[in-house]
Every structure is written in C-alpha cells, then in structure tokens.
mmJSON file of the N, C-alpha and C atoms, coordinates in Angstrom:
{"data_MODEL":{"atom_site":{
"group_PDB":["ATOM","ATOM","ATOM","ATOM","ATOM","ATOM","ATOM","ATOM","ATOM","ATOM","ATOM","ATOM","ATOM","ATOM","ATOM","ATOM","ATOM","ATOM","ATOM","ATOM","ATOM","ATOM","ATOM","ATOM","ATOM","ATOM","ATOM","ATOM","ATOM","ATOM","ATOM","ATOM","ATOM","ATOM","ATOM","ATOM","ATOM","ATOM","ATOM","ATOM","ATOM","ATOM","ATOM","ATOM","ATOM","ATOM","ATOM","ATOM","ATOM","ATOM","ATOM","ATOM","ATOM","ATOM","ATOM","ATOM","ATOM","ATOM","ATOM","ATOM","ATOM","ATOM","ATOM","ATOM","ATOM","ATOM","ATOM","ATOM","ATOM","ATOM","ATOM","ATOM","ATOM","ATOM","ATOM","ATOM","ATOM","ATOM","ATOM","ATOM","ATOM","ATOM","ATOM","ATOM","ATOM","ATOM","ATOM","ATOM","ATOM","ATOM","ATOM","ATOM","ATOM","ATOM","ATOM","ATOM","ATOM","ATOM","ATOM","ATOM","ATOM","ATOM","ATOM","ATOM","ATOM","ATOM","ATOM","ATOM","ATOM","ATOM","ATOM","ATOM","ATOM","ATOM","ATOM","ATOM","ATOM","ATOM","ATOM","ATOM","ATOM","ATOM","ATOM","ATOM","ATOM","ATOM","ATOM","ATOM","ATOM","ATOM","ATOM","ATOM","ATOM","ATOM","ATOM","ATOM","ATOM","ATOM","ATOM","ATOM","ATOM","ATOM","ATOM","ATOM","ATOM","ATOM","ATOM","ATOM","ATOM","ATOM","ATOM","ATOM","ATOM","ATOM","ATOM","ATOM","ATOM","ATOM","ATOM","ATOM","ATOM","ATOM","ATOM","ATOM","ATOM","ATOM","ATOM","ATOM","ATOM","ATOM","ATOM","ATOM","ATOM","ATOM","ATOM","ATOM","ATOM","ATOM","ATOM","ATOM","ATOM","ATOM","ATOM","ATOM","ATOM","ATOM","ATOM","ATOM","ATOM","ATOM","ATOM","ATOM","ATOM","ATOM","ATOM","ATOM","ATOM","ATOM","ATOM","ATOM","ATOM","ATOM","ATOM","ATOM","ATOM","ATOM","ATOM","ATOM","ATOM","ATOM"],
"id":[1,2,3,4,5,6,7,8,9,10,11,12,13,14,15,16,17,18,19,20,21,22,23,24,25,26,27,28,29,30,31,32,33,34,35,36,37,38,39,40,41,42,43,44,45,46,47,48,49,50,51,52,53,54,55,56,57,58,59,60,61,62,63,64,65,66,67,68,69,70,71,72,73,74,75,76,77,78,79,80,81,82,83,84,85,86,87,88,89,90,91,92,93,94,95,96,97,98,99,100,101,102,103,104,105,106,107,108,109,110,111,112,113,114,115,116,117,118,119,120,121,122,123,124,125,126,127,128,129,130,131,132,133,134,135,136,137,138,139,140,141,142,143,144,145,146,147,148,149,150,151,152,153,154,155,156,157,158,159,160,161,162,163,164,165,166,167,168,169,170,171,172,173,174,175,176,177,178,179,180,181,182,183,184,185,186,187,188,189,190,191,192,193,194,195,196,197,198,199,200,201,202,203,204,205,206,207,208,209,210],
"type_symbol":["N","C","C","N","C","C","N","C","C","N","C","C","N","C","C","N","C","C","N","C","C","N","C","C","N","C","C","N","C","C","N","C","C","N","C","C","N","C","C","N","C","C","N","C","C","N","C","C","N","C","C","N","C","C","N","C","C","N","C","C","N","C","C","N","C","C","N","C","C","N","C","C","N","C","C","N","C","C","N","C","C","N","C","C","N","C","C","N","C","C","N","C","C","N","C","C","N","C","C","N","C","C","N","C","C","N","C","C","N","C","C","N","C","C","N","C","C","N","C","C","N","C","C","N","C","C","N","C","C","N","C","C","N","C","C","N","C","C","N","C","C","N","C","C","N","C","C","N","C","C","N","C","C","N","C","C","N","C","C","N","C","C","N","C","C","N","C","C","N","C","C","N","C","C","N","C","C","N","C","C","N","C","C","N","C","C","N","C","C","N","C","C","N","C","C","N","C","C","N","C","C","N","C","C","N","C","C","N","C","C"],
"label_atom_id":["N","CA","C","N","CA","C","N","CA","C","N","CA","C","N","CA","C","N","CA","C","N","CA","C","N","CA","C","N","CA","C","N","CA","C","N","CA","C","N","CA","C","N","CA","C","N","CA","C","N","CA","C","N","CA","C","N","CA","C","N","CA","C","N","CA","C","N","CA","C","N","CA","C","N","CA","C","N","CA","C","N","CA","C","N","CA","C","N","CA","C","N","CA","C","N","CA","C","N","CA","C","N","CA","C","N","CA","C","N","CA","C","N","CA","C","N","CA","C","N","CA","C","N","CA","C","N","CA","C","N","CA","C","N","CA","C","N","CA","C","N","CA","C","N","CA","C","N","CA","C","N","CA","C","N","CA","C","N","CA","C","N","CA","C","N","CA","C","N","CA","C","N","CA","C","N","CA","C","N","CA","C","N","CA","C","N","CA","C","N","CA","C","N","CA","C","N","CA","C","N","CA","C","N","CA","C","N","CA","C","N","CA","C","N","CA","C","N","CA","C","N","CA","C","N","CA","C","N","CA","C","N","CA","C","N","CA","C","N","CA","C","N","CA","C"],
"label_alt_id":[null,null,null,null,null,null,null,null,null,null,null,null,null,null,null,null,null,null,null,null,null,null,null,null,null,null,null,null,null,null,null,null,null,null,null,null,null,null,null,null,null,null,null,null,null,null,null,null,null,null,null,null,null,null,null,null,null,null,null,null,null,null,null,null,null,null,null,null,null,null,null,null,null,null,null,null,null,null,null,null,null,null,null,null,null,null,null,null,null,null,null,null,null,null,null,null,null,null,null,null,null,null,null,null,null,null,null,null,null,null,null,null,null,null,null,null,null,null,null,null,null,null,null,null,null,null,null,null,null,null,null,null,null,null,null,null,null,null,null,null,null,null,null,null,null,null,null,null,null,null,null,null,null,null,null,null,null,null,null,null,null,null,null,null,null,null,null,null,null,null,null,null,null,null,null,null,null,null,null,null,null,null,null,null,null,null,null,null,null,null,null,null,null,null,null,null,null,null,null,null,null,null,null,null,null,null,null,null,null,null],
"label_comp_id":["UNK","UNK","UNK","UNK","UNK","UNK","UNK","UNK","UNK","UNK","UNK","UNK","UNK","UNK","UNK","UNK","UNK","UNK","UNK","UNK","UNK","UNK","UNK","UNK","UNK","UNK","UNK","UNK","UNK","UNK","UNK","UNK","UNK","UNK","UNK","UNK","UNK","UNK","UNK","UNK","UNK","UNK","UNK","UNK","UNK","UNK","UNK","UNK","UNK","UNK","UNK","UNK","UNK","UNK","UNK","UNK","UNK","UNK","UNK","UNK","UNK","UNK","UNK","UNK","UNK","UNK","UNK","UNK","UNK","UNK","UNK","UNK","UNK","UNK","UNK","UNK","UNK","UNK","UNK","UNK","UNK","UNK","UNK","UNK","UNK","UNK","UNK","UNK","UNK","UNK","UNK","UNK","UNK","UNK","UNK","UNK","UNK","UNK","UNK","UNK","UNK","UNK","UNK","UNK","UNK","UNK","UNK","UNK","UNK","UNK","UNK","UNK","UNK","UNK","UNK","UNK","UNK","UNK","UNK","UNK","UNK","UNK","UNK","UNK","UNK","UNK","UNK","UNK","UNK","UNK","UNK","UNK","UNK","UNK","UNK","UNK","UNK","UNK","UNK","UNK","UNK","UNK","UNK","UNK","UNK","UNK","UNK","UNK","UNK","UNK","UNK","UNK","UNK","UNK","UNK","UNK","UNK","UNK","UNK","UNK","UNK","UNK","UNK","UNK","UNK","UNK","UNK","UNK","UNK","UNK","UNK","UNK","UNK","UNK","UNK","UNK","UNK","UNK","UNK","UNK","UNK","UNK","UNK","UNK","UNK","UNK","UNK","UNK","UNK","UNK","UNK","UNK","UNK","UNK","UNK","UNK","UNK","UNK","UNK","UNK","UNK","UNK","UNK","UNK","UNK","UNK","UNK","UNK","UNK","UNK"],
"label_asym_id":["A","A","A","A","A","A","A","A","A","A","A","A","A","A","A","A","A","A","A","A","A","A","A","A","A","A","A","A","A","A","A","A","A","A","A","A","A","A","A","A","A","A","A","A","A","A","A","A","A","A","A","A","A","A","A","A","A","A","A","A","A","A","A","A","A","A","A","A","A","A","A","A","A","A","A","A","A","A","A","A","A","A","A","A","A","A","A","A","A","A","A","A","A","A","A","A","A","A","A","A","A","A","A","A","A","A","A","A","A","A","A","A","A","A","A","A","A","A","A","A","A","A","A","A","A","A","A","A","A","A","A","A","A","A","A","A","A","A","A","A","A","A","A","A","A","A","A","A","A","A","A","A","A","A","A","A","A","A","A","A","A","A","A","A","A","A","A","A","A","A","A","A","A","A","A","A","A","A","A","A","A","A","A","A","A","A","A","A","A","A","A","A","A","A","A","A","A","A","A","A","A","A","A","A","A","A","A","A","A","A"],
"label_entity_id":["1","1","1","1","1","1","1","1","1","1","1","1","1","1","1","1","1","1","1","1","1","1","1","1","1","1","1","1","1","1","1","1","1","1","1","1","1","1","1","1","1","1","1","1","1","1","1","1","1","1","1","1","1","1","1","1","1","1","1","1","1","1","1","1","1","1","1","1","1","1","1","1","1","1","1","1","1","1","1","1","1","1","1","1","1","1","1","1","1","1","1","1","1","1","1","1","1","1","1","1","1","1","1","1","1","1","1","1","1","1","1","1","1","1","1","1","1","1","1","1","1","1","1","1","1","1","1","1","1","1","1","1","1","1","1","1","1","1","1","1","1","1","1","1","1","1","1","1","1","1","1","1","1","1","1","1","1","1","1","1","1","1","1","1","1","1","1","1","1","1","1","1","1","1","1","1","1","1","1","1","1","1","1","1","1","1","1","1","1","1","1","1","1","1","1","1","1","1","1","1","1","1","1","1","1","1","1","1","1","1"],
"label_seq_id":[1,1,1,2,2,2,3,3,3,4,4,4,5,5,5,6,6,6,7,7,7,8,8,8,9,9,9,10,10,10,11,11,11,12,12,12,13,13,13,14,14,14,15,15,15,16,16,16,17,17,17,18,18,18,19,19,19,20,20,20,21,21,21,22,22,22,23,23,23,24,24,24,25,25,25,26,26,26,27,27,27,28,28,28,29,29,29,30,30,30,31,31,31,32,32,32,33,33,33,34,34,34,35,35,35,36,36,36,37,37,37,38,38,38,39,39,39,40,40,40,41,41,41,42,42,42,43,43,43,44,44,44,45,45,45,46,46,46,47,47,47,48,48,48,49,49,49,50,50,50,51,51,51,52,52,52,53,53,53,54,54,54,55,55,55,56,56,56,57,57,57,58,58,58,59,59,59,60,60,60,61,61,61,62,62,62,63,63,63,64,64,64,65,65,65,66,66,66,67,67,67,68,68,68,69,69,69,70,70,70],
"pdbx_PDB_ins_code":[null,null,null,null,null,null,null,null,null,null,null,null,null,null,null,null,null,null,null,null,null,null,null,null,null,null,null,null,null,null,null,null,null,null,null,null,null,null,null,null,null,null,null,null,null,null,null,null,null,null,null,null,null,null,null,null,null,null,null,null,null,null,null,null,null,null,null,null,null,null,null,null,null,null,null,null,null,null,null,null,null,null,null,null,null,null,null,null,null,null,null,null,null,null,null,null,null,null,null,null,null,null,null,null,null,null,null,null,null,null,null,null,null,null,null,null,null,null,null,null,null,null,null,null,null,null,null,null,null,null,null,null,null,null,null,null,null,null,null,null,null,null,null,null,null,null,null,null,null,null,null,null,null,null,null,null,null,null,null,null,null,null,null,null,null,null,null,null,null,null,null,null,null,null,null,null,null,null,null,null,null,null,null,null,null,null,null,null,null,null,null,null,null,null,null,null,null,null,null,null,null,null,null,null,null,null,null,null,null,null],
"Cartn_x":[33.257,32.357,31.317,31.242,30.536,29.141,28.484,26.493,25.955,26.466,25.246,26.609,25.66,26.524,25.045,25.02,23.619,24.531,23.839,24.291,22.495,23.345,21.996,21.707,20.139,20.014,21.226,21.312,22.437,23.833,24.392,25.786,26.359,26.282,27.164,27.518,26.904,27.181,27.907,28.451,29.199,30.761,31.788,32.822,33.749,33.854,34.889,34.105,32.938,32.215,32.19,31.811,32.079,32.874,34.281,35.954,36.492,36.131,36.385,35.391,34.138,33.45,33.477,34.02,34.474,36.061,36.433,38.149,37.778,36.85,37.207,35.84,34.916,34.005,35.302,36.269,36.891,37.57,38.098,38.78,38.005,36.672,35.57,34.441,34.973,34.144,32.875,32.594,31.415,31.223,30.054,29.65,28.745,28.181,27.109,26.585,26.088,25.478,24.781,23.61,22.493,22.829,22.735,22.842,21.179,20.369,19.399,19.218,19.168,18.653,17.522,16.723,15.282,15.317,14.106,13.815,12.992,13.094,11.859,12.856,12.242,12.962,11.423,12.234,10.977,10.219,8.871,8.044,8.49,9.031,9.797,10.595,11.036,12.456,11.9,12.697,12.703,12.697,12.249,12.34,14.113,14.812,15.966,16.717,16.775,17.531,17.228,15.761,15.528,16.252,16.284,17.532,18.599,18.637,21.08,20.819,20.27,20.006,20.016,18.562,18.649,19.991,20.933,22.12,22.913,23.381,24.414,23.921,22.965,22.183,22.957,22.118,22.158,24.308,24.651,26.657,26.736,26.144,27.476,26.823,25.066,25.596,25.937,26.192,26.515,28.167,29.081,30.299,30.056,29.231,29.414,28.705,27.971,27.551,28.871,29.781,31.276,32.357,32.091,33.218,33.003,33.777,33.316,33.996,33.045,33.711,34.516,34.653,35.824,36.723],
"Cartn_y":[-23.188,-23.939,-24.433,-26.098,-26.684,-26.625,-25.78,-25.867,-27.288,-27.937,-29.284,-29.344,-30.885,-31.57,-32.51,-31.973,-32.014,-33.447,-34.697,-35.316,-36.0,-36.376,-36.647,-38.208,-38.868,-40.026,-41.133,-40.519,-40.682,-41.399,-40.645,-40.713,-41.136,-39.972,-39.896,-41.065,-41.814,-43.264,-43.975,-44.073,-44.967,-44.553,-45.482,-45.555,-44.458,-44.149,-43.24,-41.747,-41.725,-40.495,-39.767,-41.036,-41.112,-40.673,-41.253,-40.684,-39.562,-38.857,-37.561,-36.454,-36.7,-36.276,-36.097,-37.15,-37.245,-36.468,-36.515,-35.847,-34.367,-34.025,-32.814,-32.27,-33.147,-31.843,-32.171,-32.931,-32.61,-31.282,-31.194,-29.833,-28.533,-28.541,-27.59,-27.697,-29.109,-28.249,-29.259,-30.147,-30.94,-31.78,-31.895,-32.288,-33.748,-33.656,-34.782,-34.694,-36.247,-36.285,-37.563,-36.841,-37.991,-39.913,-40.453,-41.789,-42.329,-42.195,-42.086,-44.106,-44.984,-46.4,-46.941,-46.22,-46.171,-47.846,-48.577,-49.847,-49.653,-50.303,-49.896,-49.686,-49.86,-48.944,-48.49,-48.252,-47.391,-48.189,-47.853,-48.848,-49.365,-48.452,-49.075,-49.807,-49.991,-50.824,-51.93,-52.839,-54.363,-55.279,-56.215,-56.995,-57.05,-57.872,-58.016,-56.535,-55.709,-54.863,-53.951,-53.798,-53.813,-54.467,-55.59,-56.613,-56.081,-56.038,-55.131,-53.964,-53.46,-51.5,-51.878,-52.709,-52.59,-53.066,-54.218,-54.807,-54.032,-52.854,-52.185,-50.844,-50.273,-49.448,-49.985,-51.074,-51.327,-51.556,-52.406,-52.286,-51.079,-50.023,-48.835,-47.821,-48.455,-46.952,-48.195,-49.463,-50.169,-49.465,-50.109,-48.461,-47.449,-46.583,-44.948,-44.822,-45.889,-45.597,-46.253,-47.061,-47.171,-46.026,-45.205,-44.402,-42.731,-42.102,-41.466,-39.848,-38.938,-38.1,-37.393,-36.927,-36.351,-37.306],
"Cartn_z":[56.174,56.362,55.748,55.678,54.642,54.715,53.953,54.515,54.675,53.084,52.879,51.308,51.054,50.043,49.683,48.451,47.261,46.732,46.187,45.327,44.059,43.154,42.195,42.86,42.957,42.991,44.297,44.819,46.333,46.168,44.745,43.975,45.011,46.267,47.12,48.123,48.015,49.005,47.918,46.579,45.639,46.433,46.748,47.517,47.306,45.578,45.454,45.285,45.253,45.553,47.324,48.501,49.181,50.2,49.107,50.237,49.567,48.317,48.346,48.878,49.208,49.799,51.383,52.165,53.723,53.348,52.734,52.62,52.487,51.252,51.322,52.687,52.758,53.948,55.273,55.726,56.88,56.433,55.55,55.393,55.709,55.347,55.697,56.338,57.401,58.676,58.179,57.655,57.343,58.81,59.419,60.677,60.543,59.396,58.966,57.527,57.303,56.225,56.504,55.372,55.06,54.899,55.132,54.634,54.236,53.028,52.372,52.499,53.39,53.642,52.942,52.427,52.412,51.653,51.672,51.309,50.278,49.684,48.274,46.829,45.958,44.44,44.109,42.892,41.709,41.707,41.284,40.955,39.137,38.003,37.126,36.818,37.797,38.004,37.45,36.552,36.561,37.991,38.552,39.387,39.95,38.813,39.162,39.233,38.279,38.396,39.953,40.536,41.807,42.914,42.67,43.583,43.325,42.926,42.273,43.177,42.65,43.568,44.871,45.254,46.939,46.979,47.205,47.249,47.469,46.627,46.341,47.145,46.945,48.246,49.685,50.377,51.323,51.799,50.271,50.729,51.019,50.21,50.175,51.42,52.037,53.292,54.65,54.42,55.469,55.625,54.878,54.744,54.81,54.638,54.624,56.163,56.741,58.315,59.191,58.573,59.339,59.268,58.474,58.074,59.316,60.016,60.62,60.031,60.284,59.826,60.588,61.599,62.26,62.811],
"occupancy":[1.0,1.0,1.0,1.0,1.0,1.0,1.0,1.0,1.0,1.0,1.0,1.0,1.0,1.0,1.0,1.0,1.0,1.0,1.0,1.0,1.0,1.0,1.0,1.0,1.0,1.0,1.0,1.0,1.0,1.0,1.0,1.0,1.0,1.0,1.0,1.0,1.0,1.0,1.0,1.0,1.0,1.0,1.0,1.0,1.0,1.0,1.0,1.0,1.0,1.0,1.0,1.0,1.0,1.0,1.0,1.0,1.0,1.0,1.0,1.0,1.0,1.0,1.0,1.0,1.0,1.0,1.0,1.0,1.0,1.0,1.0,1.0,1.0,1.0,1.0,1.0,1.0,1.0,1.0,1.0,1.0,1.0,1.0,1.0,1.0,1.0,1.0,1.0,1.0,1.0,1.0,1.0,1.0,1.0,1.0,1.0,1.0,1.0,1.0,1.0,1.0,1.0,1.0,1.0,1.0,1.0,1.0,1.0,1.0,1.0,1.0,1.0,1.0,1.0,1.0,1.0,1.0,1.0,1.0,1.0,1.0,1.0,1.0,1.0,1.0,1.0,1.0,1.0,1.0,1.0,1.0,1.0,1.0,1.0,1.0,1.0,1.0,1.0,1.0,1.0,1.0,1.0,1.0,1.0,1.0,1.0,1.0,1.0,1.0,1.0,1.0,1.0,1.0,1.0,1.0,1.0,1.0,1.0,1.0,1.0,1.0,1.0,1.0,1.0,1.0,1.0,1.0,1.0,1.0,1.0,1.0,1.0,1.0,1.0,1.0,1.0,1.0,1.0,1.0,1.0,1.0,1.0,1.0,1.0,1.0,1.0,1.0,1.0,1.0,1.0,1.0,1.0,1.0,1.0,1.0,1.0,1.0,1.0,1.0,1.0,1.0,1.0,1.0,1.0,1.0,1.0,1.0,1.0,1.0,1.0],
"B_iso_or_equiv":[0.0,0.0,0.0,0.0,0.0,0.0,0.0,0.0,0.0,0.0,0.0,0.0,0.0,0.0,0.0,0.0,0.0,0.0,0.0,0.0,0.0,0.0,0.0,0.0,0.0,0.0,0.0,0.0,0.0,0.0,0.0,0.0,0.0,0.0,0.0,0.0,0.0,0.0,0.0,0.0,0.0,0.0,0.0,0.0,0.0,0.0,0.0,0.0,0.0,0.0,0.0,0.0,0.0,0.0,0.0,0.0,0.0,0.0,0.0,0.0,0.0,0.0,0.0,0.0,0.0,0.0,0.0,0.0,0.0,0.0,0.0,0.0,0.0,0.0,0.0,0.0,0.0,0.0,0.0,0.0,0.0,0.0,0.0,0.0,0.0,0.0,0.0,0.0,0.0,0.0,0.0,0.0,0.0,0.0,0.0,0.0,0.0,0.0,0.0,0.0,0.0,0.0,0.0,0.0,0.0,0.0,0.0,0.0,0.0,0.0,0.0,0.0,0.0,0.0,0.0,0.0,0.0,0.0,0.0,0.0,0.0,0.0,0.0,0.0,0.0,0.0,0.0,0.0,0.0,0.0,0.0,0.0,0.0,0.0,0.0,0.0,0.0,0.0,0.0,0.0,0.0,0.0,0.0,0.0,0.0,0.0,0.0,0.0,0.0,0.0,0.0,0.0,0.0,0.0,0.0,0.0,0.0,0.0,0.0,0.0,0.0,0.0,0.0,0.0,0.0,0.0,0.0,0.0,0.0,0.0,0.0,0.0,0.0,0.0,0.0,0.0,0.0,0.0,0.0,0.0,0.0,0.0,0.0,0.0,0.0,0.0,0.0,0.0,0.0,0.0,0.0,0.0,0.0,0.0,0.0,0.0,0.0,0.0,0.0,0.0,0.0,0.0,0.0,0.0,0.0,0.0,0.0,0.0,0.0,0.0],
"pdbx_formal_charge":[null,null,null,null,null,null,null,null,null,null,null,null,null,null,null,null,null,null,null,null,null,null,null,null,null,null,null,null,null,null,null,null,null,null,null,null,null,null,null,null,null,null,null,null,null,null,null,null,null,null,null,null,null,null,null,null,null,null,null,null,null,null,null,null,null,null,null,null,null,null,null,null,null,null,null,null,null,null,null,null,null,null,null,null,null,null,null,null,null,null,null,null,null,null,null,null,null,null,null,null,null,null,null,null,null,null,null,null,null,null,null,null,null,null,null,null,null,null,null,null,null,null,null,null,null,null,null,null,null,null,null,null,null,null,null,null,null,null,null,null,null,null,null,null,null,null,null,null,null,null,null,null,null,null,null,null,null,null,null,null,null,null,null,null,null,null,null,null,null,null,null,null,null,null,null,null,null,null,null,null,null,null,null,null,null,null,null,null,null,null,null,null,null,null,null,null,null,null,null,null,null,null,null,null,null,null,null,null,null,null],
"auth_seq_id":[1,1,1,2,2,2,3,3,3,4,4,4,5,5,5,6,6,6,7,7,7,8,8,8,9,9,9,10,10,10,11,11,11,12,12,12,13,13,13,14,14,14,15,15,15,16,16,16,17,17,17,18,18,18,19,19,19,20,20,20,21,21,21,22,22,22,23,23,23,24,24,24,25,25,25,26,26,26,27,27,27,28,28,28,29,29,29,30,30,30,31,31,31,32,32,32,33,33,33,34,34,34,35,35,35,36,36,36,37,37,37,38,38,38,39,39,39,40,40,40,41,41,41,42,42,42,43,43,43,44,44,44,45,45,45,46,46,46,47,47,47,48,48,48,49,49,49,50,50,50,51,51,51,52,52,52,53,53,53,54,54,54,55,55,55,56,56,56,57,57,57,58,58,58,59,59,59,60,60,60,61,61,61,62,62,62,63,63,63,64,64,64,65,65,65,66,66,66,67,67,67,68,68,68,69,69,69,70,70,70],
"auth_comp_id":["UNK","UNK","UNK","UNK","UNK","UNK","UNK","UNK","UNK","UNK","UNK","UNK","UNK","UNK","UNK","UNK","UNK","UNK","UNK","UNK","UNK","UNK","UNK","UNK","UNK","UNK","UNK","UNK","UNK","UNK","UNK","UNK","UNK","UNK","UNK","UNK","UNK","UNK","UNK","UNK","UNK","UNK","UNK","UNK","UNK","UNK","UNK","UNK","UNK","UNK","UNK","UNK","UNK","UNK","UNK","UNK","UNK","UNK","UNK","UNK","UNK","UNK","UNK","UNK","UNK","UNK","UNK","UNK","UNK","UNK","UNK","UNK","UNK","UNK","UNK","UNK","UNK","UNK","UNK","UNK","UNK","UNK","UNK","UNK","UNK","UNK","UNK","UNK","UNK","UNK","UNK","UNK","UNK","UNK","UNK","UNK","UNK","UNK","UNK","UNK","UNK","UNK","UNK","UNK","UNK","UNK","UNK","UNK","UNK","UNK","UNK","UNK","UNK","UNK","UNK","UNK","UNK","UNK","UNK","UNK","UNK","UNK","UNK","UNK","UNK","UNK","UNK","UNK","UNK","UNK","UNK","UNK","UNK","UNK","UNK","UNK","UNK","UNK","UNK","UNK","UNK","UNK","UNK","UNK","UNK","UNK","UNK","UNK","UNK","UNK","UNK","UNK","UNK","UNK","UNK","UNK","UNK","UNK","UNK","UNK","UNK","UNK","UNK","UNK","UNK","UNK","UNK","UNK","UNK","UNK","UNK","UNK","UNK","UNK","UNK","UNK","UNK","UNK","UNK","UNK","UNK","UNK","UNK","UNK","UNK","UNK","UNK","UNK","UNK","UNK","UNK","UNK","UNK","UNK","UNK","UNK","UNK","UNK","UNK","UNK","UNK","UNK","UNK","UNK","UNK","UNK","UNK","UNK","UNK","UNK"],
"auth_asym_id":["A","A","A","A","A","A","A","A","A","A","A","A","A","A","A","A","A","A","A","A","A","A","A","A","A","A","A","A","A","A","A","A","A","A","A","A","A","A","A","A","A","A","A","A","A","A","A","A","A","A","A","A","A","A","A","A","A","A","A","A","A","A","A","A","A","A","A","A","A","A","A","A","A","A","A","A","A","A","A","A","A","A","A","A","A","A","A","A","A","A","A","A","A","A","A","A","A","A","A","A","A","A","A","A","A","A","A","A","A","A","A","A","A","A","A","A","A","A","A","A","A","A","A","A","A","A","A","A","A","A","A","A","A","A","A","A","A","A","A","A","A","A","A","A","A","A","A","A","A","A","A","A","A","A","A","A","A","A","A","A","A","A","A","A","A","A","A","A","A","A","A","A","A","A","A","A","A","A","A","A","A","A","A","A","A","A","A","A","A","A","A","A","A","A","A","A","A","A","A","A","A","A","A","A","A","A","A","A","A","A"],
"auth_atom_id":["N","CA","C","N","CA","C","N","CA","C","N","CA","C","N","CA","C","N","CA","C","N","CA","C","N","CA","C","N","CA","C","N","CA","C","N","CA","C","N","CA","C","N","CA","C","N","CA","C","N","CA","C","N","CA","C","N","CA","C","N","CA","C","N","CA","C","N","CA","C","N","CA","C","N","CA","C","N","CA","C","N","CA","C","N","CA","C","N","CA","C","N","CA","C","N","CA","C","N","CA","C","N","CA","C","N","CA","C","N","CA","C","N","CA","C","N","CA","C","N","CA","C","N","CA","C","N","CA","C","N","CA","C","N","CA","C","N","CA","C","N","CA","C","N","CA","C","N","CA","C","N","CA","C","N","CA","C","N","CA","C","N","CA","C","N","CA","C","N","CA","C","N","CA","C","N","CA","C","N","CA","C","N","CA","C","N","CA","C","N","CA","C","N","CA","C","N","CA","C","N","CA","C","N","CA","C","N","CA","C","N","CA","C","N","CA","C","N","CA","C","N","CA","C","N","CA","C","N","CA","C","N","CA","C","N","CA","C","N","CA","C","N","CA","C"],
"pdbx_PDB_model_num":[1,1,1,1,1,1,1,1,1,1,1,1,1,1,1,1,1,1,1,1,1,1,1,1,1,1,1,1,1,1,1,1,1,1,1,1,1,1,1,1,1,1,1,1,1,1,1,1,1,1,1,1,1,1,1,1,1,1,1,1,1,1,1,1,1,1,1,1,1,1,1,1,1,1,1,1,1,1,1,1,1,1,1,1,1,1,1,1,1,1,1,1,1,1,1,1,1,1,1,1,1,1,1,1,1,1,1,1,1,1,1,1,1,1,1,1,1,1,1,1,1,1,1,1,1,1,1,1,1,1,1,1,1,1,1,1,1,1,1,1,1,1,1,1,1,1,1,1,1,1,1,1,1,1,1,1,1,1,1,1,1,1,1,1,1,1,1,1,1,1,1,1,1,1,1,1,1,1,1,1,1,1,1,1,1,1,1,1,1,1,1,1,1,1,1,1,1,1,1,1,1,1,1,1,1,1,1,1,1,1]
}}}
C-alpha cells in the first residue's frame, strides 16, 4: 500500500511526473494526491517569472484535477 508521495517544489504536477505517479500509484493503492494550487509566488521571483510560473502551475493543476486516480 502506498502511504504518500513526496515531491520537491510541486514537481508532481509536471505532466510526465504526474502520469508516472498515477500509473505507479494505481498499482500500489494510492487513493489521493494533494494538488497545491495556491496563488502567489515567492517574493524573490521577478514579476515576469512569477507570471509564467503561475500559468504553468494553474495549467498543471487543471490537468491533474481532471485525471482520476482510480
């Protein structure tokens, strides 16, 4: 039984990593996964980088939320 999946800096939202986690997770009984779709960005990011990051995270969260685990 898979207890949890740990990733660094929400890397599990990347489409390739997400697909792998879901495939492996199904095999080991994963029931849920956190989708960290918080707004905002780290204060140290330049504004244009923050905008790009926010768009990517929103898109990846939307894709992940449409994907069922079971």
